All heavy atoms as TSV, in Angstrom:
chain	resi	resn	atom	element	x	y	z
A	1	MET	N	N	54.118	117.010	133.868
A	1	MET	CA	C	55.193	117.644	133.106
A	1	MET	C	C	54.593	118.657	132.144
A	1	MET	O	O	53.568	118.399	131.524
A	1	MET	CB	C	55.980	116.599	132.315
A	1	MET	CG	C	56.790	115.681	133.220
A	1	MET	SD	S	57.548	114.294	132.424
A	1	MET	CE	C	58.898	114.930	131.582
A	2	ASN	N	N	55.262	119.731	132.048
A	2	ASN	CA	C	54.753	120.747	131.139
A	2	ASN	C	C	55.487	120.675	129.801
A	2	ASN	O	O	56.398	119.885	129.590
A	2	ASN	CB	C	54.860	122.146	131.767
A	2	ASN	CG	C	56.280	122.486	132.148
A	2	ASN	OD1	O	57.197	121.834	131.707
A	2	ASN	ND2	N	56.442	123.513	132.959
A	3	PHE	N	N	55.126	121.529	128.896
A	3	PHE	CA	C	55.648	121.503	127.525
A	3	PHE	C	C	57.126	121.873	127.474
A	3	PHE	O	O	57.886	121.298	126.688
A	3	PHE	CB	C	54.810	122.454	126.655
A	3	PHE	CG	C	55.258	122.464	125.222
A	3	PHE	CD1	C	55.015	121.372	124.401
A	3	PHE	CD2	C	55.923	123.557	124.697
A	3	PHE	CE1	C	55.430	121.379	123.086
A	3	PHE	CE2	C	56.333	123.559	123.375
A	3	PHE	CZ	C	56.081	122.475	122.581
A	4	CYS	N	N	57.561	122.814	128.305
A	4	CYS	CA	C	58.970	123.239	128.296
A	4	CYS	C	C	59.885	122.106	128.731
A	4	CYS	O	O	60.984	121.942	128.194
A	4	CYS	CB	C	59.158	124.454	129.211
A	4	CYS	SG	S	58.379	125.945	128.591
A	5	THR	N	N	59.469	121.329	129.700
A	5	THR	CA	C	60.284	120.217	130.166
A	5	THR	C	C	60.405	119.150	129.082
A	5	THR	O	O	61.475	118.580	128.873
A	5	THR	CB	C	59.667	119.597	131.430
A	5	THR	OG1	O	59.451	120.623	132.389
A	5	THR	CG2	C	60.579	118.549	132.012
A	6	LEU	N	N	59.303	118.888	128.363
A	6	LEU	CA	C	59.344	117.897	127.283
A	6	LEU	C	C	60.256	118.340	126.150
A	6	LEU	O	O	60.988	117.536	125.576
A	6	LEU	CB	C	57.932	117.626	126.758
A	6	LEU	CG	C	57.024	116.815	127.679
A	6	LEU	CD1	C	55.635	116.705	127.084
A	6	LEU	CD2	C	57.612	115.433	127.896
A	7	THR	N	N	60.246	119.611	125.811
A	7	THR	CA	C	61.116	120.091	124.731
A	7	THR	C	C	62.579	120.037	125.156
A	7	THR	O	O	63.452	119.758	124.330
A	7	THR	CB	C	60.745	121.513	124.299
A	7	THR	OG1	O	60.788	122.374	125.429
A	7	THR	CG2	C	59.387	121.541	123.648
A	8	ASN	N	N	62.845	120.320	126.431
A	8	ASN	CA	C	64.229	120.232	126.910
A	8	ASN	C	C	64.732	118.790	126.877
A	8	ASN	O	O	65.884	118.528	126.506
A	8	ASN	CB	C	64.355	120.793	128.322
A	8	ASN	CG	C	64.247	122.303	128.361
A	8	ASN	OD1	O	64.463	122.955	127.344
A	8	ASN	ND2	N	63.888	122.850	129.503
A	9	VAL	N	N	63.871	117.857	127.265
A	9	VAL	CA	C	64.248	116.440	127.239
A	9	VAL	C	C	64.467	115.993	125.793
A	9	VAL	O	O	65.446	115.316	125.478
A	9	VAL	CB	C	63.182	115.572	127.942
A	9	VAL	CG1	C	63.434	114.091	127.695
A	9	VAL	CG2	C	63.149	115.869	129.423
A	10	ALA	N	N	63.571	116.385	124.911
A	10	ALA	CA	C	63.694	116.011	123.502
A	10	ALA	C	C	64.955	116.614	122.894
A	10	ALA	O	O	65.667	115.962	122.120
A	10	ALA	CB	C	62.460	116.460	122.728
A	11	ARG	N	N	65.255	117.837	123.267
A	11	ARG	CA	C	66.454	118.498	122.737
A	11	ARG	C	C	67.725	117.807	123.245
A	11	ARG	O	O	68.671	117.611	122.479
A	11	ARG	CB	C	66.458	119.970	123.143
A	11	ARG	CG	C	67.616	120.741	122.540
A	11	ARG	CD	C	67.552	122.212	122.853
A	11	ARG	NE	N	66.349	122.784	122.262
A	11	ARG	CZ	C	65.644	123.765	122.804
A	11	ARG	NH1	N	66.023	124.292	123.946
A	11	ARG	NH2	N	64.570	124.230	122.210
A	12	SER	N	N	67.739	117.413	124.523
A	12	SER	CA	C	68.932	116.755	125.058
A	12	SER	C	C	69.109	115.359	124.450
A	12	SER	O	O	70.233	114.934	124.179
A	12	SER	CB	C	68.869	116.680	126.581
A	12	SER	OG	O	67.810	115.849	127.002
A	13	VAL	N	N	68.005	114.647	124.214
A	13	VAL	CA	C	68.097	113.336	123.553
A	13	VAL	C	C	68.587	113.510	122.123
A	13	VAL	O	O	69.445	112.755	121.643
A	13	VAL	CB	C	66.726	112.617	123.596
A	13	VAL	CG1	C	66.720	111.394	122.689
A	13	VAL	CG2	C	66.382	112.235	125.022
A	14	HIS	N	N	68.082	114.527	121.449
A	14	HIS	CA	C	68.513	114.813	120.073
A	14	HIS	C	C	70.000	115.134	120.032
A	14	HIS	O	O	70.739	114.638	119.165
A	14	HIS	CB	C	67.666	115.968	119.511
A	14	HIS	CG	C	68.004	116.310	118.103
A	14	HIS	ND1	N	68.802	117.382	117.779
A	14	HIS	CD2	C	67.655	115.715	116.934
A	14	HIS	CE1	C	68.935	117.432	116.473
A	14	HIS	NE2	N	68.236	116.438	115.937
A	15	ASN	N	N	70.458	115.972	120.941
A	15	ASN	CA	C	71.888	116.318	120.991
A	15	ASN	C	C	72.752	115.104	121.317
A	15	ASN	O	O	73.855	114.955	120.780
A	15	ASN	CB	C	72.131	117.423	122.018
A	15	ASN	CG	C	71.645	118.767	121.543
A	15	ASN	OD1	O	71.478	118.991	120.346
A	15	ASN	ND2	N	71.388	119.662	122.479
A	16	TYR	N	N	72.255	114.226	122.186
A	16	TYR	CA	C	72.989	113.011	122.527
A	16	TYR	C	C	73.194	112.138	121.287
A	16	TYR	O	O	74.295	111.668	121.007
A	16	TYR	CB	C	72.232	112.234	123.608
A	16	TYR	CG	C	72.829	110.890	123.933
A	16	TYR	CD1	C	73.942	110.798	124.759
A	16	TYR	CD2	C	72.285	109.722	123.408
A	16	TYR	CE1	C	74.497	109.568	125.063
A	16	TYR	CE2	C	72.837	108.489	123.708
A	16	TYR	CZ	C	73.936	108.415	124.532
A	16	TYR	OH	O	74.485	107.204	124.823
A	17	PHE	N	N	72.127	111.933	120.525
A	17	PHE	CA	C	72.239	111.122	119.309
A	17	PHE	C	C	73.115	111.801	118.261
A	17	PHE	O	O	73.866	111.126	117.550
A	17	PHE	CB	C	70.863	110.797	118.737
A	17	PHE	CG	C	70.160	109.707	119.488
A	17	PHE	CD1	C	68.965	109.949	120.134
A	17	PHE	CD2	C	70.708	108.432	119.560
A	17	PHE	CE1	C	68.325	108.943	120.832
A	17	PHE	CE2	C	70.081	107.422	120.257
A	17	PHE	CZ	C	68.878	107.672	120.894
A	18	LEU	N	N	73.041	113.122	118.161
A	18	LEU	CA	C	73.908	113.833	117.217
A	18	LEU	C	C	75.382	113.653	117.580
A	18	LEU	O	O	76.226	113.463	116.700
A	18	LEU	CB	C	73.559	115.318	117.183
A	18	LEU	CG	C	72.327	115.708	116.380
A	18	LEU	CD1	C	72.120	117.223	116.460
A	18	LEU	CD2	C	72.466	115.276	114.939
A	19	ARG	N	N	75.711	113.707	118.871
A	19	ARG	CA	C	77.095	113.492	119.296
A	19	ARG	C	C	77.562	112.080	118.977
A	19	ARG	O	O	78.685	111.874	118.522
A	19	ARG	CB	C	77.248	113.776	120.781
A	19	ARG	CG	C	77.435	115.251	121.077
A	19	ARG	CD	C	77.667	115.461	122.541
A	19	ARG	NE	N	76.311	115.503	123.128
A	19	ARG	CZ	C	76.014	115.247	124.379
A	19	ARG	NH1	N	76.951	114.934	125.221
A	19	ARG	NH2	N	74.771	115.319	124.819
A	20	LYS	N	N	76.704	111.087	119.210
A	20	LYS	CA	C	77.081	109.690	118.939
A	20	LYS	C	C	77.273	109.454	117.438
A	20	LYS	O	O	78.234	108.805	117.014
A	20	LYS	CB	C	76.022	108.720	119.490
A	20	LYS	CG	C	75.962	108.721	120.996
A	20	LYS	CD	C	77.308	108.333	121.586
A	20	LYS	CE	C	77.262	108.424	123.090
A	20	LYS	NZ	N	78.532	108.144	123.724
A	21	VAL	N	N	76.374	110.007	116.631
A	21	VAL	CA	C	76.505	109.865	115.177
A	21	VAL	C	C	77.759	110.587	114.688
A	21	VAL	O	O	78.486	110.086	113.830
A	21	VAL	CB	C	75.234	110.394	114.463
A	21	VAL	CG1	C	75.456	110.522	112.966
A	21	VAL	CG2	C	74.062	109.483	114.756
A	22	SER	N	N	78.040	111.742	115.260
A	22	SER	CA	C	79.233	112.488	114.891
A	22	SER	C	C	80.501	111.704	115.221
A	22	SER	O	O	81.433	111.638	114.419
A	22	SER	CB	C	79.242	113.837	115.612
A	22	SER	OG	O	80.445	114.506	115.375
A	23	MET	N	N	80.537	111.072	116.395
A	23	MET	CA	C	81.706	110.271	116.775
A	23	MET	C	C	81.874	109.071	115.845
A	23	MET	O	O	82.990	108.725	115.471
A	23	MET	CB	C	81.581	109.808	118.222
A	23	MET	CG	C	81.706	110.926	119.223
A	23	MET	SD	S	83.310	111.699	119.142
A	23	MET	CE	C	84.199	110.649	120.245
A	24	LEU	N	N	80.769	108.433	115.455
A	24	LEU	CA	C	80.851	107.306	114.530
A	24	LEU	C	C	81.378	107.742	113.164
A	24	LEU	O	O	82.216	107.061	112.559
A	24	LEU	CB	C	79.487	106.640	114.378
A	24	LEU	CG	C	79.037	105.782	115.551
A	24	LEU	CD1	C	77.612	105.317	115.348
A	24	LEU	CD2	C	79.965	104.601	115.719
A	25	LEU	N	N	80.922	108.878	112.669
A	25	LEU	CA	C	81.404	109.377	111.386
A	25	LEU	C	C	82.881	109.755	111.452
A	25	LEU	O	O	83.633	109.498	110.510
A	25	LEU	CB	C	80.570	110.578	110.932
A	25	LEU	CG	C	79.177	110.253	110.410
A	25	LEU	CD1	C	78.408	111.527	110.120
A	25	LEU	CD2	C	79.276	109.401	109.166
A	26	ILE	N	N	83.299	110.357	112.548
A	26	ILE	CA	C	84.704	110.718	112.709
A	26	ILE	C	C	85.580	109.469	112.734
A	26	ILE	O	O	86.618	109.400	112.075
A	26	ILE	CB	C	84.910	111.561	113.976
A	26	ILE	CG1	C	84.302	112.946	113.793
A	26	ILE	CG2	C	86.382	111.670	114.336
A	26	ILE	CD1	C	84.233	113.760	115.068
A	27	ALA	N	N	85.144	108.447	113.462
A	27	ALA	CA	C	85.910	107.197	113.527
A	27	ALA	C	C	85.977	106.531	112.157
A	27	ALA	O	O	87.026	106.018	111.753
A	27	ALA	CB	C	85.283	106.258	114.549
A	28	PHE	N	N	84.880	106.537	111.420
A	28	PHE	CA	C	84.861	105.934	110.080
A	28	PHE	C	C	85.808	106.675	109.138
A	28	PHE	O	O	86.592	106.059	108.416
A	28	PHE	CB	C	83.439	105.956	109.533
A	28	PHE	CG	C	83.334	105.444	108.132
A	28	PHE	CD1	C	83.416	104.088	107.880
A	28	PHE	CD2	C	83.163	106.317	107.079
A	28	PHE	CE1	C	83.320	103.613	106.585
A	28	PHE	CE2	C	83.063	105.853	105.786
A	28	PHE	CZ	C	83.151	104.496	105.536
A	29	MET	N	N	85.751	108.005	109.145
A	29	MET	CA	C	86.610	108.782	108.246
A	29	MET	C	C	88.081	108.631	108.613
A	29	MET	O	O	88.946	108.563	107.732
A	29	MET	CB	C	86.192	110.257	108.267
A	29	MET	CG	C	84.863	110.503	107.597
A	29	MET	SD	S	84.450	112.239	107.394
A	29	MET	CE	C	84.300	112.766	109.082
A	30	LEU	N	N	88.393	108.567	109.900
A	30	LEU	CA	C	89.772	108.359	110.323
A	30	LEU	C	C	90.276	106.995	109.881
A	30	LEU	O	O	91.401	106.853	109.399
A	30	LEU	CB	C	89.871	108.496	111.841
A	30	LEU	CG	C	91.265	108.398	112.437
A	30	LEU	CD1	C	92.160	109.489	111.889
A	30	LEU	CD2	C	91.188	108.462	113.938
A	31	GLY	N	N	89.446	105.978	110.010
A	31	GLY	CA	C	89.829	104.649	109.553
A	31	GLY	C	C	90.050	104.609	108.054
A	31	GLY	O	O	91.005	103.994	107.565
A	32	MET	N	N	89.193	105.250	107.294
A	32	MET	CA	C	89.356	105.278	105.837
A	32	MET	C	C	90.612	106.032	105.436
A	32	MET	O	O	91.317	105.627	104.513
A	32	MET	CB	C	88.121	105.918	105.180
A	32	MET	CG	C	86.889	105.060	105.259
A	32	MET	SD	S	87.099	103.455	104.510
A	32	MET	CE	C	87.245	103.889	102.802
A	33	SER	N	N	90.939	107.111	106.121
A	33	SER	CA	C	92.153	107.849	105.776
A	33	SER	C	C	93.394	107.019	106.088
A	33	SER	O	O	94.378	107.080	105.349
A	33	SER	CB	C	92.204	109.188	106.512
A	33	SER	OG	O	92.445	108.982	107.888
A	34	ASN	N	N	93.364	106.218	107.149
A	34	ASN	CA	C	94.498	105.342	107.449
A	34	ASN	C	C	94.659	104.271	106.382
A	34	ASN	O	O	95.779	103.929	106.001
A	34	ASN	CB	C	94.330	104.697	108.824
A	34	ASN	CG	C	94.622	105.663	109.941
A	34	ASN	OD1	O	95.297	106.652	109.754
A	34	ASN	ND2	N	94.089	105.370	111.116
A	35	VAL	N	N	93.551	103.737	105.881
A	35	VAL	CA	C	93.627	102.727	104.814
A	35	VAL	C	C	94.214	103.336	103.554
A	35	VAL	O	O	95.097	102.753	102.914
A	35	VAL	CB	C	92.224	102.142	104.541
A	35	VAL	CG1	C	92.203	101.343	103.264
A	35	VAL	CG2	C	91.780	101.285	105.705
A	36	ILE	N	N	93.774	104.520	103.184
A	36	ILE	CA	C	94.283	105.184	101.983
A	36	ILE	C	C	95.759	105.504	102.148
A	36	ILE	O	O	96.556	105.324	101.219
A	36	ILE	CB	C	93.460	106.451	101.687
A	36	ILE	CG1	C	92.054	106.058	101.268
A	36	ILE	CG2	C	94.125	107.304	100.622
A	36	ILE	CD1	C	91.083	107.206	101.178
A	37	LEU	N	N	96.170	105.956	103.324
A	37	LEU	CA	C	97.576	106.274	103.562
A	37	LEU	C	C	98.444	105.036	103.452
A	37	LEU	O	O	99.523	105.068	102.858
A	37	LEU	CB	C	97.743	106.916	104.940
A	37	LEU	CG	C	99.163	107.305	105.344
A	37	LEU	CD1	C	99.707	108.374	104.412
A	37	LEU	CD2	C	99.192	107.773	106.776
A	38	GLU	N	N	98.004	103.907	104.009
A	38	GLU	CA	C	98.780	102.664	103.930
A	38	GLU	C	C	98.888	102.166	102.498
A	38	GLU	O	O	99.932	101.697	102.078
A	38	GLU	CB	C	98.156	101.581	104.808
A	38	GLU	CG	C	98.569	101.672	106.246
A	38	GLU	CD	C	100.065	101.521	106.450
A	38	GLU	OE1	O	100.678	100.624	105.847
A	38	GLU	OE2	O	100.625	102.331	107.199
A	39	GLU	N	N	97.803	102.262	101.716
A	39	GLU	CA	C	97.860	101.834	100.323
A	39	GLU	C	C	98.819	102.702	99.537
A	39	GLU	O	O	99.575	102.213	98.710
A	39	GLU	CB	C	96.471	101.876	99.704
A	39	GLU	CG	C	95.575	100.759	100.162
A	39	GLU	CD	C	94.199	100.829	99.536
A	39	GLU	OE1	O	93.932	101.771	98.759
A	39	GLU	OE2	O	93.388	99.937	99.826
A	40	THR	N	N	98.826	103.995	99.805
A	40	THR	CA	C	99.736	104.896	99.105
A	40	THR	C	C	101.177	104.575	99.475
A	40	THR	O	O	102.058	104.592	98.620
A	40	THR	CB	C	99.408	106.357	99.471
A	40	THR	OG1	O	98.041	106.598	99.189
A	40	THR	CG2	C	100.268	107.311	98.687
A	41	ARG	N	N	101.436	104.247	100.728
A	41	ARG	CA	C	102.787	103.891	101.141
A	41	ARG	C	C	103.248	102.602	100.485
A	41	ARG	O	O	104.398	102.453	100.130
A	41	ARG	CB	C	102.857	103.726	102.654
A	41	ARG	CG	C	102.982	104.999	103.403
A	41	ARG	CD	C	103.224	104.728	104.856
A	41	ARG	NE	N	103.252	105.948	105.624
A	41	ARG	CZ	C	103.067	106.003	106.910
A	41	ARG	NH1	N	102.827	104.901	107.585
A	41	ARG	NH2	N	103.110	107.144	107.542
A	42	MET	N	N	102.329	101.641	100.352
A	42	MET	CA	C	102.716	100.368	99.756
A	42	MET	C	C	103.012	100.531	98.270
A	42	MET	O	O	103.924	99.905	97.739
A	42	MET	CB	C	101.614	99.324	99.967
A	42	MET	CG	C	101.552	98.823	101.389
A	42	MET	SD	S	100.188	97.725	101.788
A	42	MET	CE	C	99.843	96.862	100.313
A	43	VAL	N	N	102.269	101.377	97.574
A	43	VAL	CA	C	102.469	101.556	96.139
A	43	VAL	C	C	103.684	102.420	95.873
A	43	VAL	O	O	104.529	102.098	95.040
A	43	VAL	CB	C	101.207	102.164	95.496
A	43	VAL	CG1	C	101.466	102.522	94.046
A	43	VAL	CG2	C	100.048	101.203	95.614
A	44	HIS	N	N	103.818	103.522	96.572
A	44	HIS	CA	C	104.917	104.468	96.360
A	44	HIS	C	C	105.800	104.488	97.596
A	44	HIS	O	O	105.833	105.468	98.338
A	44	HIS	CB	C	104.385	105.879	96.107
A	44	HIS	CG	C	103.381	105.943	95.007
A	44	HIS	ND1	N	103.704	105.724	93.708
A	44	HIS	CD2	C	102.047	106.188	95.032
A	44	HIS	CE1	C	102.619	105.846	92.956
A	44	HIS	NE2	N	101.601	106.117	93.749
A	45	ASP	N	N	106.529	103.429	97.824
A	45	ASP	CA	C	107.348	103.328	99.025
A	45	ASP	C	C	108.642	104.091	98.812
A	45	ASP	O	O	109.507	103.674	98.045
A	45	ASP	CB	C	107.627	101.865	99.354
A	45	ASP	CG	C	108.203	101.686	100.740
A	45	ASP	OD1	O	108.140	102.651	101.522
A	45	ASP	OD2	O	108.690	100.595	101.031
A	46	THR	N	N	108.784	105.231	99.479
A	46	THR	CA	C	109.984	106.047	99.335
A	46	THR	C	C	110.867	105.983	100.566
A	46	THR	O	O	111.884	106.658	100.629
A	46	THR	CB	C	109.600	107.518	99.082
A	46	THR	OG1	O	108.797	107.965	100.180
A	46	THR	CG2	C	108.841	107.661	97.782
A	47	ARG	N	N	110.468	105.193	101.550
A	47	ARG	CA	C	111.288	105.073	102.741
A	47	ARG	C	C	112.542	104.262	102.435
A	47	ARG	O	O	112.585	103.505	101.477
A	47	ARG	CB	C	110.496	104.415	103.868
A	47	ARG	CG	C	109.341	105.265	104.337
A	47	ARG	CD	C	108.550	104.547	105.371
A	47	ARG	NE	N	107.765	103.512	104.681
A	47	ARG	CZ	C	106.979	102.656	105.297
A	47	ARG	NH1	N	106.866	102.679	106.588
A	47	ARG	NH2	N	106.286	101.773	104.619
A	48	GLU	N	N	113.552	104.422	103.250
A	48	GLU	CA	C	114.800	103.701	103.031
A	48	GLU	C	C	114.577	102.204	103.162
A	48	GLU	O	O	113.832	101.744	104.013
A	48	GLU	CB	C	115.849	104.135	104.052
A	48	GLU	CG	C	116.382	105.514	103.833
A	48	GLU	CD	C	117.528	105.811	104.773
A	48	GLU	OE1	O	118.227	104.865	105.180
A	48	GLU	OE2	O	117.705	106.982	105.087
A	49	GLN	N	N	115.261	101.472	102.325
A	49	GLN	CA	C	115.182	100.025	102.382
A	49	GLN	C	C	116.234	99.529	103.363
A	49	GLN	O	O	117.415	99.816	103.219
A	49	GLN	CB	C	115.429	99.406	101.003
A	49	GLN	CG	C	114.403	99.817	99.968
A	49	GLN	CD	C	113.028	99.258	100.280
A	49	GLN	OE1	O	112.903	98.197	100.859
A	49	GLN	NE2	N	111.999	99.990	99.901
A	50	ILE	N	N	115.817	98.793	104.377
A	50	ILE	CA	C	116.721	98.310	105.411
A	50	ILE	C	C	117.390	97.010	104.969
A	50	ILE	O	O	118.516	96.724	105.329
A	50	ILE	CB	C	115.957	98.100	106.733
A	50	ILE	CG1	C	115.378	99.441	107.182
A	50	ILE	CG2	C	116.849	97.519	107.804
A	50	ILE	CD1	C	114.466	99.339	108.372
A	51	GLU	N	N	116.717	96.230	104.161
A	51	GLU	CA	C	117.243	94.939	103.773
A	51	GLU	C	C	118.437	95.100	102.833
A	51	GLU	O	O	118.441	95.938	101.957
A	51	GLU	CB	C	116.161	94.125	103.075
A	51	GLU	CG	C	114.962	93.860	103.938
A	51	GLU	CD	C	113.874	93.146	103.171
A	51	GLU	OE1	O	114.121	92.742	102.025
A	51	GLU	OE2	O	112.789	93.004	103.730
A	52	GLN	N	N	119.443	94.273	103.037
A	52	GLN	CA	C	120.606	94.250	102.161
A	52	GLN	C	C	120.826	92.829	101.690
A	52	GLN	O	O	120.701	91.883	102.467
A	52	GLN	CB	C	121.850	94.739	102.892
A	52	GLN	CG	C	121.791	96.193	103.264
A	52	GLN	CD	C	123.061	96.637	103.968
A	52	GLN	OE1	O	123.941	95.836	104.209
A	52	GLN	NE2	N	123.142	97.901	104.275
A	53	GLN	N	N	121.164	92.689	100.428
A	53	GLN	CA	C	121.423	91.364	99.892
A	53	GLN	C	C	122.879	90.997	100.119
A	53	GLN	O	O	123.769	91.828	99.956
A	53	GLN	CB	C	121.109	91.313	98.411
A	53	GLN	CG	C	119.641	91.459	98.113
A	53	GLN	CD	C	119.369	91.349	96.624
A	53	GLN	OE1	O	120.285	91.354	95.828
A	53	GLN	NE2	N	118.104	91.254	96.279
A	54	GLU	N	N	123.093	89.756	100.494
A	54	GLU	CA	C	124.451	89.267	100.681
A	54	GLU	C	C	124.946	88.743	99.348
A	54	GLU	O	O	124.335	87.872	98.729
A	54	GLU	CB	C	124.477	88.151	101.723
A	54	GLU	CG	C	125.856	87.632	101.999
A	54	GLU	CD	C	125.843	86.544	103.039
A	54	GLU	OE1	O	124.797	86.302	103.661
A	54	GLU	OE2	O	126.895	85.930	103.226
A	55	ILE	N	N	126.067	89.282	98.902
A	55	ILE	CA	C	126.641	88.867	97.631
A	55	ILE	C	C	127.680	87.788	97.908
A	55	ILE	O	O	128.674	88.015	98.596
A	55	ILE	CB	C	127.288	90.060	96.897
A	55	ILE	CG1	C	126.212	91.116	96.641
A	55	ILE	CG2	C	127.949	89.604	95.614
A	55	ILE	CD1	C	126.744	92.402	96.086
A	56	VAL	N	N	127.429	86.598	97.372
A	56	VAL	CA	C	128.324	85.464	97.569
A	56	VAL	C	C	129.105	85.264	96.281
A	56	VAL	O	O	128.514	85.150	95.203
A	56	VAL	CB	C	127.516	84.184	97.902
A	56	VAL	CG1	C	128.442	82.999	98.068
A	56	VAL	CG2	C	126.684	84.411	99.138
A	57	PRO	N	N	130.442	85.207	96.360
A	57	PRO	CA	C	131.210	84.960	95.137
A	57	PRO	C	C	130.924	83.558	94.592
A	57	PRO	O	O	130.639	82.629	95.339
A	57	PRO	CB	C	132.661	85.094	95.570
A	57	PRO	CG	C	132.654	85.228	97.037
A	57	PRO	CD	C	131.270	85.437	97.510
A	58	ASP	N	N	131.001	83.439	93.285
A	58	ASP	CA	C	130.689	82.162	92.640
A	58	ASP	C	C	131.684	81.062	92.997
A	58	ASP	O	O	131.330	79.896	93.066
A	58	ASP	CB	C	130.664	82.330	91.125
A	58	ASP	CG	C	129.491	83.190	90.707
A	58	ASP	OD1	O	128.503	83.247	91.464
A	58	ASP	OD2	O	129.562	83.802	89.627
A	59	ASN	N	N	132.939	81.398	93.229
A	59	ASN	CA	C	133.946	80.369	93.467
A	59	ASN	C	C	133.994	79.919	94.928
A	59	ASN	O	O	134.694	78.991	95.262
A	59	ASN	CB	C	135.327	80.852	93.035
A	59	ASN	CG	C	135.737	82.112	93.774
A	59	ASN	OD1	O	134.965	82.644	94.559
A	59	ASN	ND2	N	136.937	82.588	93.494
A	60	ASP	N	N	133.278	80.573	95.822
A	60	ASP	CA	C	133.344	80.224	97.247
A	60	ASP	C	C	131.950	79.843	97.759
A	60	ASP	O	O	131.434	80.436	98.687
A	60	ASP	CB	C	133.907	81.411	98.037
A	60	ASP	CG	C	134.312	81.003	99.439
A	60	ASP	OD1	O	134.502	79.805	99.676
A	60	ASP	OD2	O	134.414	81.900	100.295
A	61	LEU	N	N	131.355	78.837	97.150
A	61	LEU	CA	C	129.999	78.454	97.520
A	61	LEU	C	C	129.946	77.581	98.761
A	61	LEU	O	O	128.902	77.463	99.386
A	61	LEU	CB	C	129.331	77.735	96.356
A	61	LEU	CG	C	129.068	78.610	95.139
A	61	LEU	CD1	C	128.450	77.780	94.035
A	61	LEU	CD2	C	128.174	79.780	95.483
A	62	ASP	N	N	131.054	76.921	99.147
A	62	ASP	CA	C	131.024	76.039	100.306
A	62	ASP	C	C	131.453	76.742	101.587
A	62	ASP	O	O	131.673	76.106	102.604
A	62	ASP	CB	C	131.880	74.798	100.070
A	62	ASP	CG	C	133.330	75.158	99.783
A	62	ASP	OD1	O	133.632	76.354	99.632
A	62	ASP	OD2	O	134.152	74.226	99.724
A	63	ASP	N	N	131.572	78.077	101.565
A	63	ASP	CA	C	131.945	78.900	102.725
A	63	ASP	C	C	133.282	78.478	103.345
A	63	ASP	O	O	133.478	78.569	104.548
A	63	ASP	CB	C	130.860	78.872	103.805
A	63	ASP	CG	C	129.593	79.547	103.333
A	63	ASP	OD1	O	129.670	80.469	102.523
A	63	ASP	OD2	O	128.534	79.139	103.799
A	64	ALA	N	N	134.199	78.022	102.534
A	64	ALA	CA	C	135.531	77.663	103.034
A	64	ALA	C	C	136.382	78.912	103.105
A	64	ALA	O	O	136.396	79.734	102.193
A	64	ALA	CB	C	136.178	76.627	102.125
A	65	VAL	N	N	137.090	79.066	104.205
A	65	VAL	CA	C	137.941	80.237	104.397
A	65	VAL	C	C	139.382	79.749	104.485
A	65	VAL	O	O	139.703	78.867	105.281
A	65	VAL	CB	C	137.556	81.019	105.681
A	65	VAL	CG1	C	138.464	82.186	105.887
A	65	VAL	CG2	C	136.108	81.436	105.628
A	66	TYR	N	N	140.240	80.300	103.663
A	66	TYR	CA	C	141.649	79.924	103.645
A	66	TYR	C	C	142.475	81.094	104.165
A	66	TYR	O	O	142.316	82.218	103.708
A	66	TYR	CB	C	142.091	79.556	102.227
A	66	TYR	CG	C	141.285	78.409	101.660
A	66	TYR	CD1	C	140.273	78.629	100.721
A	66	TYR	CD2	C	141.506	77.121	102.095
A	66	TYR	CE1	C	139.531	77.589	100.226
A	66	TYR	CE2	C	140.768	76.055	101.593
A	66	TYR	CZ	C	139.781	76.296	100.665
A	66	TYR	OH	O	139.053	75.261	100.175
A	67	TYR	N	N	143.326	80.838	105.132
A	67	TYR	CA	C	144.125	81.879	105.763
A	67	TYR	C	C	145.586	81.809	105.339
A	67	TYR	O	O	146.462	82.258	106.049
A	67	TYR	CB	C	144.039	81.770	107.288
A	67	TYR	CG	C	142.652	82.018	107.819
A	67	TYR	CD1	C	141.832	80.972	108.248
A	67	TYR	CD2	C	142.155	83.303	107.910
A	67	TYR	CE1	C	140.562	81.201	108.719
A	67	TYR	CE2	C	140.880	83.547	108.392
A	67	TYR	CZ	C	140.086	82.495	108.802
A	67	TYR	OH	O	138.832	82.729	109.281
A	68	GLU	N	N	145.903	81.266	104.191
A	68	GLU	CA	C	147.285	81.111	103.761
A	68	GLU	C	C	147.944	82.462	103.522
A	68	GLU	O	O	149.114	82.652	103.819
A	68	GLU	CB	C	147.353	80.268	102.504
A	68	GLU	CG	C	146.964	78.850	102.752
A	68	GLU	CD	C	146.907	78.062	101.443
A	68	GLU	OE1	O	147.147	78.675	100.389
A	68	GLU	OE2	O	146.617	76.874	101.491
A	69	ASP	N	N	147.206	83.414	102.981
A	69	ASP	CA	C	147.823	84.707	102.673
A	69	ASP	C	C	147.948	85.602	103.901
A	69	ASP	O	O	148.654	86.583	103.855
A	69	ASP	CB	C	147.023	85.409	101.575
A	69	ASP	CG	C	145.557	85.560	101.960
A	69	ASP	OD1	O	145.131	84.921	102.938
A	69	ASP	OD2	O	144.870	86.337	101.275
A	70	VAL	N	N	147.334	85.260	105.013
A	70	VAL	CA	C	147.412	86.096	106.207
A	70	VAL	C	C	148.696	85.821	106.965
A	70	VAL	O	O	149.353	86.728	107.459
A	70	VAL	CB	C	146.189	85.841	107.122
A	70	VAL	CG1	C	146.302	86.646	108.407
A	70	VAL	CG2	C	144.915	86.192	106.384
A	71	PHE	N	N	149.130	84.551	107.084
A	71	PHE	CA	C	150.311	84.214	107.879
A	71	PHE	C	C	151.561	84.221	107.067
A	71	PHE	O	O	151.836	83.853	106.073
A	71	PHE	CB	C	150.139	82.844	108.550
A	71	PHE	CG	C	149.044	82.872	109.570
A	71	PHE	CD1	C	147.845	82.248	109.355
A	71	PHE	CD2	C	149.219	83.549	110.777
A	71	PHE	CE1	C	146.842	82.249	110.305
A	71	PHE	CE2	C	148.208	83.551	111.714
A	71	PHE	CZ	C	147.030	82.918	111.483
């Protein structure tokens, strides 16, 4: 093997490791941005609230229904 072949092999190995390190950094930064976004949503939740509270009158706690006024 001559010197040019060794430099080409070394350069391709170097580029391979640079691509792998770059992908790892991109994945790490994307994961961190998702964590920050979720924390911001939990603290400052501006989305519509789907849950509704059922208001029960104080005098009708036993869920009795009287139909005297209907008939």
